[in-house]
C-alpha positions as CSV (number, residue, x, y, z in Angstrom):
1,X,-74.5,113.0,119.3
2,X,-77.1,110.4,118.7
3,X,-80.2,110.1,121.0
4,X,-82.5,107.2,121.6
5,X,-86.0,108.0,123.3
6,X,-87.9,105.1,124.9
7,X,-91.6,105.9,125.1
8,X,-93.4,103.8,127.7
9,X,-97.1,103.5,126.8
10,X,-99.5,102.9,129.6
11,X,-96.8,103.0,132.2
12,X,-99.1,102.5,135.3
13,X,-100.5,99.3,133.6
14,X,-97.1,98.0,132.8
15,X,-96.1,98.0,136.4
16,X,-99.0,95.8,137.2
17,X,-98.5,93.4,134.4
18,X,-94.9,92.8,134.7
19,X,-95.5,90.9,137.9
20,X,-97.5,88.4,135.8
21,X,-100.5,88.2,133.3
22,X,-103.8,88.2,135.0
23,X,-106.7,86.8,132.9
24,X,-109.3,88.9,134.6
25,X,-110.2,92.3,133.4
26,X,-108.1,95.1,135.1
27,X,-108.0,98.9,135.0
28,X,-105.9,101.6,136.7
29,X,-108.2,104.2,138.3
30,X,-107.2,107.9,138.7
31,X,-109.0,111.0,139.7
32,X,-111.1,111.9,142.7
33,X,-112.1,109.1,145.0
34,X,-115.7,109.9,144.8
35,X,-115.7,109.7,140.9
36,X,-112.6,107.8,139.8
37,X,-112.0,107.4,136.0
38,X,-110.2,104.7,134.2
39,X,-106.6,105.8,133.3
40,X,-105.7,102.7,131.4
41,X,-107.0,99.1,130.8
42,X,-105.7,95.7,130.0
43,X,-106.7,93.7,126.9
44,X,-109.4,91.7,128.8
45,X,-111.1,94.9,129.9
46,X,-110.8,96.6,126.4
47,X,-112.4,93.5,124.9
48,X,-115.5,94.2,127.0
49,X,-115.7,97.8,126.0
50,X,-113.8,99.6,128.7
51,X,-111.7,102.7,127.5
52,X,-109.5,105.4,129.1
53,X,-111.3,108.4,130.6
54,X,-114.5,106.2,131.2
55,X,-115.9,106.5,134.8
56,X,-115.1,103.3,136.9
57,X,-118.8,102.8,137.6
58,X,-119.4,102.6,133.9
59,X,-116.6,100.2,133.4
60,X,-118.0,97.9,136.1
61,X,-121.4,97.9,134.5
62,X,-119.8,96.9,131.1
63,X,-117.6,94.0,132.6
64,X,-120.2,92.4,134.7
65,X,-122.6,92.7,137.6
66,X,-120.1,91.0,140.1
67,X,-117.8,93.3,141.8
68,X,-114.9,90.8,141.6
69,X,-115.1,90.6,137.7
70,X,-113.2,93.9,137.3
71,X,-110.0,94.5,139.2
72,X,-109.7,98.1,139.9
73,X,-106.2,99.4,141.2
74,X,-105.6,102.9,142.3
75,X,-102.9,104.8,140.4
76,X,-99.7,105.5,142.4
77,X,-97.6,108.2,141.1
78,X,-94.9,107.6,143.8
79,X,-94.6,104.0,142.5
80,X,-94.4,105.1,138.9
81,X,-91.6,107.6,139.7
82,X,-89.8,104.9,141.6
83,X,-90.0,102.4,138.7
84,X,-89.0,104.9,136.2
85,X,-86.0,105.7,138.4
86,X,-85.0,102.1,138.7
87,X,-85.3,101.7,134.9
88,X,-83.0,104.8,134.5
89,X,-80.6,102.9,136.8
90,X,-80.8,99.7,134.6
91,X,-80.2,101.8,131.4
92,X,-77.2,103.4,132.9
93,X,-75.2,100.2,131.8
94,X,-75.5,101.2,128.1
95,X,-74.4,105.0,128.4
96,X,-73.5,107.4,131.2
97,X,-76.1,110.0,129.9
98,X,-79.5,108.8,130.9
99,X,-82.5,111.2,131.4
100,X,-85.8,110.0,132.9
101,X,-89.0,111.9,131.7
102,X,-92.0,111.6,134.0
103,X,-95.0,110.3,132.4
104,X,-93.2,109.6,129.2
105,X,-90.1,107.4,129.6
106,X,-86.2,107.8,129.1
107,X,-83.7,109.5,126.7
108,X,-80.3,108.1,126.2
109,X,-77.2,109.6,124.5
110,X,-76.0,106.5,122.7
111,X,-73.6,108.1,120.3
112,X,-70.5,107.1,122.3
113,X,-71.9,103.5,122.8
114,X,-72.3,102.5,119.2
115,X,-68.8,101.1,118.7
116,X,-69.0,99.3,122.0
117,X,-72.0,97.4,121.2
118,X,-71.2,96.8,117.4
119,X,-73.5,99.5,115.9
120,X,-77.0,101.0,116.3
121,X,-79.0,97.9,115.2
122,X,-77.2,95.6,117.7
123,X,-77.6,98.1,120.5
124,X,-81.3,98.7,119.9
125,X,-81.7,94.8,119.8
126,X,-79.9,94.5,123.2
127,X,-82.0,97.2,124.8
128,X,-85.2,95.8,123.3
129,X,-84.4,92.4,124.7
130,X,-83.4,93.7,128.0
131,X,-86.7,95.6,128.4
132,X,-88.7,92.6,127.5
133,X,-87.0,90.6,130.2
134,X,-87.9,93.3,132.6
135,X,-91.5,93.0,131.6
136,X,-91.7,96.3,129.9
137,X,-92.5,97.4,126.5
138,X,-91.3,100.7,124.8
139,X,-91.3,102.4,121.5
140,X,-87.9,103.6,120.4
141,X,-87.0,106.8,118.5
142,X,-83.6,107.6,117.4
143,X,-82.5,111.1,116.1
144,X,-79.5,113.5,116.5
145,X,-81.4,115.7,119.1
146,X,-83.2,114.6,122.1
147,X,-86.5,116.5,121.3
148,X,-86.7,114.9,117.8
149,X,-86.1,111.4,119.3
150,X,-89.0,111.9,121.6
151,X,-91.2,113.0,118.6
152,X,-90.1,109.8,116.7
153,X,-90.9,107.6,119.6
154,X,-94.4,109.1,119.9
155,X,-94.9,108.7,116.1
156,X,-94.0,104.9,116.5
157,X,-96.5,104.6,119.3
158,X,-99.1,106.1,117.1
159,X,-98.4,103.5,114.5
160,X,-96.8,105.8,111.9
161,X,-94.0,104.3,109.7
162,X,-90.8,106.2,110.9
163,X,-87.3,105.1,110.8
164,X,-84.2,106.1,112.8
165,X,-82.5,109.3,111.8
166,X,-78.8,109.6,112.4
167,X,-77.9,112.7,110.0
168,X,-78.6,116.0,111.6
169,X,-78.9,117.7,108.1
170,X,-81.6,115.2,107.0
171,X,-83.5,115.7,110.2
172,X,-85.9,118.6,109.2
173,X,-87.1,116.6,106.2
174,X,-87.3,113.5,108.3
175,X,-89.9,114.9,110.7
176,X,-91.7,117.3,108.3
177,X,-94.4,114.9,107.5
178,X,-95.2,114.0,111.1
179,X,-98.5,115.3,112.7
180,X,-98.2,118.5,114.8
181,X,-99.9,116.7,117.6
182,X,-96.6,114.8,118.2
183,X,-95.0,117.9,119.5
184,X,-97.4,117.5,122.7
185,X,-98.2,121.3,122.7
186,X,-101.3,122.5,124.6
187,X,-104.6,122.7,122.9
188,X,-104.5,126.6,122.9
189,X,-101.6,126.3,120.6
190,X,-102.5,123.3,118.3
191,X,-106.1,124.3,117.8
192,X,-105.5,127.7,116.2
193,X,-102.6,126.2,114.0
194,X,-104.9,123.5,112.8
195,X,-107.5,126.0,111.9
196,X,-105.2,127.7,109.7
197,X,-104.5,124.4,108.0
198,X,-101.1,123.8,109.8
199,X,-101.3,120.1,110.6
200,X,-97.8,118.9,110.1
201,X,-94.5,119.7,111.6
202,X,-93.1,120.8,108.3
203,X,-95.9,123.3,107.9
204,X,-94.8,124.9,111.2
205,X,-91.3,125.1,110.2
206,X,-92.2,126.9,107.0
207,X,-94.1,129.6,108.8
208,X,-92.3,133.0,109.1
209,X,-90.3,133.0,112.2
210,X,-91.0,136.5,113.6
211,X,-94.8,136.1,113.0
212,X,-94.9,132.7,114.6
213,X,-93.2,133.9,117.7
214,X,-95.7,137.0,118.0
215,X,-98.6,134.7,117.6
216,X,-97.6,131.5,119.5
217,X,-94.7,132.6,121.7
218,X,-91.0,132.2,121.7
219,X,-91.1,128.9,123.7
220,X,-92.9,127.0,121.0
221,X,-90.4,128.4,118.3
222,X,-87.6,127.2,120.5
223,X,-89.1,123.8,120.7
224,X,-88.9,123.5,116.9
225,X,-85.4,124.8,116.9
226,X,-84.4,122.2,119.5
227,X,-86.0,119.5,117.4
228,X,-83.9,120.2,114.3
229,X,-80.7,121.1,116.2
230,X,-80.7,124.9,115.7
231,X,-80.2,125.6,119.5
232,X,-78.6,123.6,122.2
233,X,-80.7,121.3,124.2
234,X,-78.9,120.4,127.4
235,X,-80.3,117.5,129.5
236,X,-80.0,117.2,133.2
237,X,-77.4,114.4,134.2
238,X,-79.0,111.4,136.0
239,X,-76.7,110.3,138.9
240,X,-77.6,106.6,139.9
241,X,-77.6,106.1,143.7
242,X,-75.3,104.0,145.9
243,X,-78.1,101.6,147.0
244,X,-80.7,99.7,145.1
245,X,-84.4,99.0,145.9
246,X,-87.2,97.8,143.6
247,X,-90.6,96.6,144.3
248,X,-93.5,95.2,142.4
249,X,-97.2,94.6,143.3
250,X,-99.1,91.7,142.0
251,X,-102.7,92.9,142.3
252,X,-103.5,89.4,143.5
253,X,-102.6,87.1,146.3
254,X,-99.7,84.5,145.9
255,X,-99.9,81.7,148.4
256,X,-96.9,79.5,147.3
257,X,-93.3,80.6,147.5
258,X,-92.0,79.1,144.1
259,X,-94.6,81.2,142.3
260,X,-92.6,84.3,143.4
261,X,-89.6,83.2,141.2
262,X,-91.1,84.8,138.1
263,X,-91.6,88.3,139.2
264,X,-88.3,87.9,141.4
265,X,-86.3,87.2,138.1
266,X,-87.4,90.5,136.6
267,X,-86.3,92.5,139.7
268,X,-83.0,90.7,139.9
269,X,-82.4,91.6,136.1
270,X,-83.1,95.1,137.0
271,X,-80.5,94.7,139.9
272,X,-77.9,93.2,137.5
273,X,-78.3,96.1,134.9
274,X,-77.9,98.6,137.9
275,X,-74.8,96.9,139.0
276,X,-73.3,96.7,135.6
277,X,-73.7,100.4,135.2
278,X,-72.0,100.9,138.5
279,X,-69.3,98.4,137.8
280,X,-70.1,96.7,141.0
281,X,-71.4,93.7,142.7
282,X,-73.3,92.7,145.9
283,X,-72.4,90.2,148.5
284,X,-75.5,90.7,150.7
285,X,-78.9,91.5,149.3
286,X,-82.5,91.3,150.8
287,X,-85.7,89.8,149.6
288,X,-88.8,91.5,151.0
289,X,-92.2,89.7,151.1
290,X,-95.2,91.9,151.8
291,X,-98.1,89.8,153.0
292,X,-101.8,90.2,153.5
293,X,-102.5,92.1,156.7
294,X,-99.5,94.4,156.1
295,X,-97.0,92.1,157.6
296,X,-93.7,91.4,155.9
297,X,-90.9,88.9,155.8
298,X,-87.2,89.8,155.1
299,X,-84.8,87.3,153.8
300,X,-81.2,88.1,153.6
301,X,-79.0,86.3,151.0
302,X,-75.3,86.2,151.6
303,X,-72.5,85.3,149.0
304,X,-69.1,84.2,149.4
305,X,-67.7,86.8,146.9
306,X,-69.4,89.8,145.2
307,X,-71.7,88.8,142.4
308,X,-74.2,90.5,139.9
309,X,-75.5,87.7,137.6
310,X,-79.4,87.8,137.9
311,X,-79.3,84.0,137.0
312,X,-77.0,83.1,139.8
313,X,-78.9,85.3,142.4
314,X,-82.1,83.8,141.2
315,X,-80.7,80.2,141.6
316,X,-79.9,81.0,145.3
317,X,-83.2,82.5,146.0
318,X,-84.9,79.5,144.4
319,X,-83.0,77.3,147.0
320,X,-84.3,79.5,149.8
321,X,-87.8,80.0,148.7
322,X,-88.7,76.3,148.1
323,X,-87.8,75.8,151.7
324,X,-89.7,78.8,153.0
325,X,-93.3,78.4,154.4
326,X,-95.2,81.8,153.8
327,X,-96.7,83.3,156.9
328,X,-99.5,84.6,154.7
329,X,-100.2,85.2,151.0
330,X,-97.8,87.7,149.3
331,X,-99.2,90.9,147.8
332,X,-95.8,92.6,146.8
333,X,-92.2,91.7,146.3
334,X,-89.1,93.8,146.8
335,X,-85.5,93.4,146.4
336,X,-82.9,95.7,148.0
337,X,-79.0,96.0,148.1
338,X,-77.5,98.4,150.4
339,X,-73.8,98.0,150.0
340,X,-72.1,97.8,146.6
341,X,-68.5,96.2,146.2
342,X,-66.0,96.3,143.5
343,X,-66.7,93.7,140.9
344,X,-64.2,92.2,138.5
345,X,-65.5,90.2,135.5
346,X,-63.8,86.9,134.9
347,X,-62.1,86.6,131.5
348,X,-63.1,83.6,129.4
349,X,-60.6,81.1,128.0
350,X,-59.9,81.3,124.2
351,X,-59.7,77.5,124.0
352,X,-62.6,75.3,125.3
353,X,-62.2,74.6,129.1
354,X,-63.1,71.0,129.9
355,X,-64.0,72.2,133.4
356,X,-66.3,75.1,132.3
357,X,-69.4,73.2,133.2
358,X,-68.2,72.3,136.7
359,X,-69.5,74.5,139.5
360,X,-67.0,76.7,141.2
361,X,-66.2,76.5,144.9
362,X,-67.9,80.0,145.6
363,X,-71.1,78.9,143.7
364,X,-71.0,75.5,145.8
365,X,-70.8,77.4,149.1
366,X,-73.4,79.9,148.2
367,X,-75.8,77.1,147.3
368,X,-75.1,75.0,150.4
369,X,-75.8,78.1,152.5
370,X,-79.0,78.8,150.7
371,X,-80.2,75.2,151.1
372,X,-78.9,74.5,154.5
373,X,-78.9,77.9,156.2
374,X,-76.2,80.2,157.1
375,X,-75.7,78.6,160.5
376,X,-74.9,75.1,159.0
377,X,-71.9,76.3,156.7
378,X,-69.0,78.2,158.0
379,X,-65.3,78.8,157.3
380,X,-62.1,79.4,159.3
381,X,-60.8,82.9,159.6
382,X,-57.2,83.7,160.8
383,X,-56.6,85.8,163.8
384,X,-53.5,87.8,164.9
385,X,-52.5,85.5,167.9
386,X,-49.6,83.2,168.8
387,X,-51.5,80.4,170.6
388,X,-52.6,78.0,167.9
389,X,-56.0,77.4,169.6
390,X,-56.6,81.3,169.6
391,X,-55.3,81.9,166.1
392,X,-58.6,81.2,164.3
393,X,-62.2,81.6,164.7
394,X,-65.4,80.0,163.1
395,X,-67.4,82.6,160.9
396,X,-70.3,82.3,158.6
397,X,-69.5,81.3,154.9
398,X,-70.8,84.5,153.4
399,X,-69.1,86.8,156.2
400,X,-66.8,89.4,154.3
401,X,-63.2,88.2,154.7
402,X,-60.8,90.9,155.9
403,X,-57.2,90.9,154.7
404,X,-55.2,88.2,156.7
405,X,-52.9,89.7,159.2
406,X,-49.3,90.0,158.3
407,X,-47.1,87.1,159.8
408,X,-45.2,88.5,162.8
409,X,-42.6,85.8,162.6
410,X,-40.9,83.6,159.9
411,X,-43.0,80.8,158.4
412,X,-43.3,77.6,160.7
413,X,-45.0,74.4,159.6
414,X,-48.7,74.1,160.7
415,X,-50.8,71.1,160.6
416,X,-54.0,71.0,158.5
417,X,-55.9,69.4,161.3
418,X,-55.8,71.1,164.6
419,X,-57.3,69.2,167.6
420,X,-59.8,71.3,169.5
421,X,-58.3,70.0,172.8
422,X,-54.7,68.7,172.9
423,X,-54.4,65.0,173.7
424,X,-51.9,63.6,176.2
425,X,-49.6,61.1,174.8
426,X,-48.0,58.0,176.4
427,X,-44.2,58.1,176.9
428,X,-41.4,55.6,177.2
429,X,-38.3,56.7,178.9
430,X,-39.4,60.3,178.5
431,X,-40.0,59.8,174.7
432,X,-43.4,60.4,173.3
433,X,-45.5,57.6,171.7
434,X,-48.2,57.7,169.1
435,X,-48.9,54.4,167.3
436,X,-45.2,53.7,167.9
437,X,-42.2,55.7,169.0
438,X,-42.0,59.3,167.4
439,X,-38.8,60.6,165.7
440,X,-38.5,64.4,165.6
441,X,-38.2,66.1,162.2
442,X,-38.3,69.8,163.1
443,X,-38.3,71.7,166.3
444,X,-38.4,73.1,169.0
445,X,-40.5,76.3,168.3
446,X,-41.2,77.9,171.5
447,X,-44.7,79.7,172.0
448,X,-45.0,81.6,175.2
449,X,-48.2,83.8,175.4
450,X,-51.4,84.5,177.1
451,X,-50.2,85.5,180.4
452,X,-52.6,88.6,180.3
453,X,-55.9,86.6,180.2
454,X,-55.2,83.9,182.7
455,X,-54.6,81.1,180.2
456,X,-50.8,81.2,179.7
457,X,-49.0,78.8,177.3
458,X,-45.3,77.9,177.6
459,X,-44.8,75.3,174.9
460,X,-42.0,73.8,172.8
461,X,-43.5,72.4,169.7
462,X,-42.0,69.7,167.5
463,X,-42.8,68.1,164.1
464,X,-42.7,64.3,164.7
465,X,-43.2,61.2,162.7
466,X,-44.3,57.6,163.8
467,X,-43.1,54.3,162.1
468,X,-46.3,54.1,160.0
469,X,-45.3,57.5,158.3
470,X,-47.9,59.7,160.0
471,X,-46.8,63.2,160.9
472,X,-47.8,65.1,164.0
473,X,-47.6,68.3,165.8
474,X,-46.6,67.8,169.4
475,X,-45.5,69.9,172.3
476,X,-44.5,69.8,175.9
477,X,-44.8,72.5,178.5
478,X,-41.1,73.3,179.4
479,X,-42.0,74.5,182.9
480,X,-44.4,71.9,183.9
481,X,-42.5,68.6,183.5
482,X,-42.0,66.4,180.5
483,X,-45.6,65.5,179.7
484,X,-46.2,65.4,176.0
485,X,-49.4,66.4,174.0
486,X,-50.7,65.9,170.5
487,X,-52.0,69.1,169.1
488,X,-52.3,68.5,165.4
489,X,-52.0,66.2,162.4
490,X,-50.3,67.0,159.1
491,X,-52.0,65.9,155.8
């Protein structure tokens, strides 16, 4: 087994900054409402002397006299937990063993994924690039045990020169020189150890086992054993949900819809990772805009076929947003997908395809729906009925298409163009005329149906052609005289 730990420093601040960089000084406040303290601060605030654990009042005094010179946002543990959950869903595409660690990050068992991604270096590069696209930064740690991987990730965050360790036998020596503080033990344990001169993990490992347990407890010795792989360290399995929901707050007002595309891209990349891990796609997803004044706008995006590409979903959202007038400035943005559908990745041709740059018909329909509206683009859906005018219906282009009904009779020729209302034809000596006298090519095909709904049809249909070579679908009602009607035109 090989574990990858992703340590997420200043997680509350990352959630704010991923929506877009703000040039103003910004801090995340925590603690009592009456006396909040700074949990973390951005670069602009740090440049003015603001530091963690500082009272917010002192931070305001350092930044400036004006209240709006320092942006103070209240920490939300619920939002942090949800964002970590969504990040675990995204990481599920790389391995089925993902463990979210609140207030720290993620650990992933990547041992079985190395061959799939071409080795450790390529896998780490892909994960690092994906995190950057999502707007996150993480410090990685790689070790044969999950506990040691977390220690190495903390060491990288502390600026220590550590490397990935893939050999369990070399693990004790690999972590021996690291500071004891990286084990994240409470002060009542680390302070007595440091007073005894035990400042590194290797010093702890060299202490007599029984004496260490009597002095500091069996749990701390078990931490060391888990770190070097002497005892099992099972991790709870993370199970991704059947739905997706992600949200980001800006910390400022966005008044123009196109400005939402940057944070939306990151949310859709998160959705794509989740869908890849589930081997699924979506045909409908929702874009939620939360406005000033607590109102919201819900935009539903439909597609002809299941899709999971963030690039394509963003292109459709762009077509919709540039034509959307915001009811009020937007403070938060959300993406939701409630129904997952099976998705089949298309195989790419070995040889260059001259039409690879051409847009597919599904992409074209989706773009037209996004640009013109779902009520302007539609398709024809078959119905199980004998009367031609009742055998189809007009539905939205993005409406899920059921399996077509099985034909109840042998195949009969049908025209591409069916007239909405049959047109009466002139006759000459009882023979139908349409730009000349018609000659019969096929028929009759008798259709008798609809007696139950008050619109009975008793027709004999023929395929006929005129002297100009045009082919028509005509009929006459065999119980109502010899009047002829044109009902369709063949291509």
